[in-house]
C-alpha positions as CSV (number, residue, x, y, z in Angstrom):
1,M,19.8,17.6,-21.6
2,R,20.1,14.3,-19.5
3,V,16.9,12.7,-17.8
4,A,17.8,9.4,-15.5
5,V,14.7,7.0,-15.4
6,I,14.1,4.5,-12.7
7,T,10.9,2.3,-12.4
8,D,9.9,-0.4,-10.6
9,S,11.8,-0.3,-7.3
10,H,9.0,-2.7,-5.7
11,G,10.2,-2.1,-1.7
12,N,13.8,-3.0,-2.9
13,A,16.1,-0.4,-1.1
14,Y,18.9,-2.5,-1.6
15,A,18.7,-2.4,-5.6
16,L,17.5,1.3,-5.2
17,E,20.5,2.8,-3.3
18,A,22.9,0.7,-5.5
19,T,21.1,2.6,-8.8
20,L,20.7,5.4,-7.3
21,R,24.6,6.2,-6.6
22,E,25.1,5.4,-10.9
23,V,22.0,7.4,-11.5
24,H,23.6,10.4,-9.4
25,A,27.2,9.7,-10.7
26,A,25.7,10.5,-14.0
27,A,24.2,13.7,-12.7
28,P,21.5,13.9,-15.0
29,D,19.2,17.5,-15.2
30,L,16.1,15.5,-14.1
31,I,15.2,12.4,-12.6
32,V,12.3,10.1,-13.4
33,N,10.4,8.0,-11.7
34,L,7.8,5.7,-13.3
35,G,5.9,3.7,-10.5
36,D,5.9,1.0,-8.7
37,Q,7.9,2.2,-5.7
38,I,7.3,0.2,-2.8
39,E,5.3,-2.8,-3.3
40,G,7.5,-5.7,-2.0
41,C,9.6,-6.6,0.9
42,A,13.2,-5.7,1.2
43,D,12.7,-2.7,3.5
44,P,10.2,-1.1,1.5
45,A,10.3,1.9,4.2
46,R,13.6,2.6,3.5
47,A,13.0,2.5,-0.6
48,A,10.5,5.1,0.0
49,A,11.9,7.3,2.0
50,L,15.0,7.3,-1.1
51,Q,12.5,7.7,-3.6
52,A,10.9,10.8,-1.5
53,D,13.8,12.3,-1.1
54,L,14.9,12.4,-4.7
55,G,12.6,15.4,-6.2
56,A,12.2,13.0,-8.9
57,L,9.2,13.5,-11.9
58,E,6.8,11.1,-10.4
59,V,3.8,9.1,-11.9
60,R,2.1,5.8,-10.4
61,G,2.3,2.7,-11.1
62,N,-0.6,-0.4,-11.2
63,N,0.9,-1.0,-7.2
64,E,0.5,2.4,-6.3
65,E,-3.0,1.7,-7.2
66,K,-3.1,-1.4,-4.8
67,L,-3.1,1.5,-2.1
68,W,-6.6,3.3,-3.0
69,P,-9.5,2.1,-0.9
70,D,-10.8,-1.0,-1.8
71,G,-7.8,-1.3,-4.4
72,R,-6.2,-4.8,-3.1
73,R,-8.8,-7.6,-4.1
74,T,-7.3,-10.8,-3.6
75,P,-6.1,-12.1,-0.1
76,L,-2.8,-12.7,-0.7
77,A,-2.7,-8.8,-2.3
78,Q,-5.0,-7.8,1.2
79,E,-2.2,-10.0,3.6
80,V,0.9,-7.7,1.7
81,G,-0.9,-4.8,2.0
82,A,-1.6,-5.3,5.8
83,W,1.8,-5.7,6.1
84,L,3.3,-3.0,4.0
85,A,1.2,-1.1,6.3
86,A,3.0,-1.7,9.2
87,Q,6.2,-0.6,7.4
88,V,5.6,2.6,5.0
89,S,4.3,5.7,7.1
90,P,0.3,6.5,6.1
91,A,1.9,10.0,5.0
92,D,4.2,7.9,2.5
93,R,1.4,6.1,1.1
94,E,-0.9,8.7,0.5
95,R,1.5,10.6,-1.2
96,L,2.3,7.7,-3.1
97,A,-1.5,7.0,-4.0
98,T,-2.2,10.5,-5.4
99,L,0.5,10.3,-7.7
100,P,-0.9,11.1,-11.5
101,L,-1.1,8.6,-14.3
102,T,0.9,10.5,-16.7
103,A,3.5,13.9,-16.8
104,R,5.1,15.6,-19.4
105,V,8.1,18.0,-19.2
106,E,10.3,19.1,-22.1
107,G,9.4,16.8,-24.7
108,L,9.0,14.0,-22.7
109,F,5.8,12.1,-21.9
110,A,5.6,9.7,-18.7
111,C,3.7,6.9,-17.9
112,H,4.0,3.7,-15.8
113,G,2.1,1.4,-18.0
114,T,0.3,3.0,-21.0
115,P,-1.3,6.8,-21.3
116,E,-4.6,5.4,-20.5
117,S,-4.1,2.8,-17.8
118,A,-1.5,1.8,-15.3
119,W,-2.5,-2.0,-15.3
120,D,-1.6,-2.1,-19.1
121,S,1.4,-2.3,-21.0
122,L,2.7,-0.2,-24.4
123,L,5.3,-1.9,-25.9
124,W,3.9,-5.0,-25.2
125,V,0.7,-7.0,-24.5
126,W,0.2,-9.7,-21.9
127,D,-0.1,-13.3,-23.7
128,A,-1.8,-15.4,-21.4
129,V,-1.9,-18.1,-23.9
130,G,2.5,-18.2,-24.4
131,G,2.6,-16.6,-21.0
132,F,4.7,-14.0,-21.0
133,Y,4.0,-10.5,-23.6
134,R,4.4,-10.5,-26.9
135,S,5.0,-7.4,-29.2
136,R,1.9,-5.0,-29.6
137,D,0.8,-4.1,-33.0
138,P,2.4,-1.3,-34.4
139,R,-0.3,0.2,-36.1
140,E,-1.7,0.1,-32.6
141,L,0.8,1.5,-31.0
142,R,0.8,4.1,-33.3
143,R,-2.7,5.1,-32.1
144,F,-1.5,5.4,-28.8
145,I,1.8,7.6,-29.5
146,E,1.0,9.7,-32.1
147,P,-2.0,11.7,-30.4
148,L,0.6,12.6,-27.5
149,G,2.7,14.8,-29.9
150,A,6.0,13.6,-27.4
151,E,9.3,13.9,-28.4
152,V,10.3,10.9,-26.5
153,V,7.5,8.8,-24.5
154,V,8.7,6.4,-21.6
155,C,7.2,4.0,-19.7
156,G,7.9,0.8,-17.4
157,H,5.1,-2.2,-15.9
158,T,7.3,-4.9,-18.1
159,H,10.3,-5.1,-16.5
160,R,11.5,-5.3,-19.9
161,A,14.2,-2.8,-21.4
162,G,13.5,-2.2,-24.7
163,A,12.7,1.0,-27.2
164,T,11.3,1.6,-31.0
165,R,10.4,4.9,-32.8
166,V,7.1,5.8,-33.8
167,G,7.2,8.2,-36.4
168,D,9.2,11.3,-34.9
169,T,9.0,9.9,-31.3
170,L,11.0,7.6,-29.3
171,V,9.3,5.2,-27.1
172,V,11.3,3.7,-24.2
173,N,10.3,1.3,-22.1
174,C,12.6,1.0,-18.7
175,G,14.5,-1.7,-17.4
176,A,12.9,-2.8,-13.5
177,I,15.3,-1.6,-10.4
178,S,13.4,-4.9,-8.8
179,D,12.2,-8.0,-9.6
180,Q,13.9,-9.2,-13.1
181,V,12.7,-11.6,-15.7
182,D,15.4,-12.6,-17.8
183,G,17.4,-14.4,-15.6
184,D,20.0,-11.1,-15.0
185,P,19.2,-10.1,-11.1
186,R,20.8,-6.7,-11.9
187,A,19.3,-4.0,-11.0
188,R,18.0,-1.4,-14.4
189,W,18.0,2.3,-15.3
190,T,17.8,4.5,-17.9
191,L,19.8,7.6,-19.4
192,L,18.4,9.6,-22.0
193,E,20.2,12.3,-23.5
194,R,18.8,14.9,-26.3
195,W,20.8,16.9,-28.5
196,G,18.8,19.4,-30.3
197,G,15.3,17.8,-31.0
198,S,16.6,14.2,-31.0
199,W,17.2,11.9,-28.1
200,N,18.8,8.6,-27.5
201,V,18.6,5.9,-24.8
202,E,21.3,3.8,-22.7
203,F,19.9,0.8,-20.6
204,H,22.1,0.8,-17.3
205,N,22.5,-2.8,-15.3
206,V,23.6,-2.4,-11.8
207,A,24.9,-5.2,-9.1
208,Y,23.8,-4.7,-5.8
209,D,23.8,-6.8,-2.6
210,I,21.5,-9.3,-3.4
211,A,22.4,-11.7,-0.5
212,G,21.6,-8.2,2.1
213,A,18.1,-7.7,0.4
214,V,17.3,-11.2,1.0
215,A,17.7,-11.5,4.6
216,W,15.9,-8.1,5.5
217,A,13.3,-9.6,3.6
218,R,13.5,-13.4,5.1
219,A,14.1,-11.2,8.7
220,H,11.1,-8.8,8.6
221,S,8.5,-10.3,6.3
222,P,6.2,-13.2,5.7
223,F,7.4,-13.1,2.2
224,G,11.0,-14.0,2.6
225,D,11.0,-16.8,0.4
226,F,9.1,-15.3,-2.3
227,E,11.6,-12.7,-2.5
228,A,14.6,-15.1,-2.5
229,H,13.5,-17.0,-5.6
230,L,12.5,-13.5,-7.1
231,L,15.6,-11.8,-6.4
232,E,18.1,-14.5,-6.8
233,S,16.9,-15.9,-9.9
234,G,16.0,-12.7,-12.1
235,E,12.9,-14.5,-13.0
236,M,9.6,-12.9,-12.4
237,T,7.4,-15.9,-11.7
238,G,4.5,-15.6,-8.5
239,R,4.1,-12.2,-8.8
240,G,1.0,-11.5,-11.3
241,T,-0.8,-14.1,-9.3
242,G,0.1,-13.2,-5.9
243,G,0.0,-9.7,-5.5
244,I,3.7,-8.8,-4.0
């Protein structure tokens, strides 16, 4: 069984389109989408359409929860939400808002953050003092993973690719399609393969038309300068407090 996992497209149709070309060429048996599909400004309507047409197994991200009534709390988040509402149809936004928190198929468990929250993270936890993620206590991680009884657990949210094993379970934090954190602006996706009962993981990087994405954002949104820095630098600064 071959499973392609995508996550954190953040409304970047340019990165998503390039990624999906590789995903389709890999001919997976299943595509899994871990959420945060449209919250960004590089053609989010096209990003929504591309993802809706995938027929993927989907879970919601924390940014899908912003689509809930009163889901946006800060003034900037509300400004972004108003702009997105003019870009993405009510039907698409409603579909995303009603996605489940978790999903299972063929020994695989999928969530955006943790099995309990789309806002928390599984392999790493936020270090407010250090300003980045640190590794979760492995005993805490085991308490999350063991009750799931899964062969493989996939999550997103941190925009970092990494994997570990907890007992017999492979735990994979999949890299983000958009808004990188490590200084490499390329898009990311993950391929899982199961042979018998054993899963293996490959992390993929994809070059895409960053200049085109930035040009679209500057031409069509009030957040173009922010998006330009975010996409060109490959360093996700500002999103945590800005709500974009």
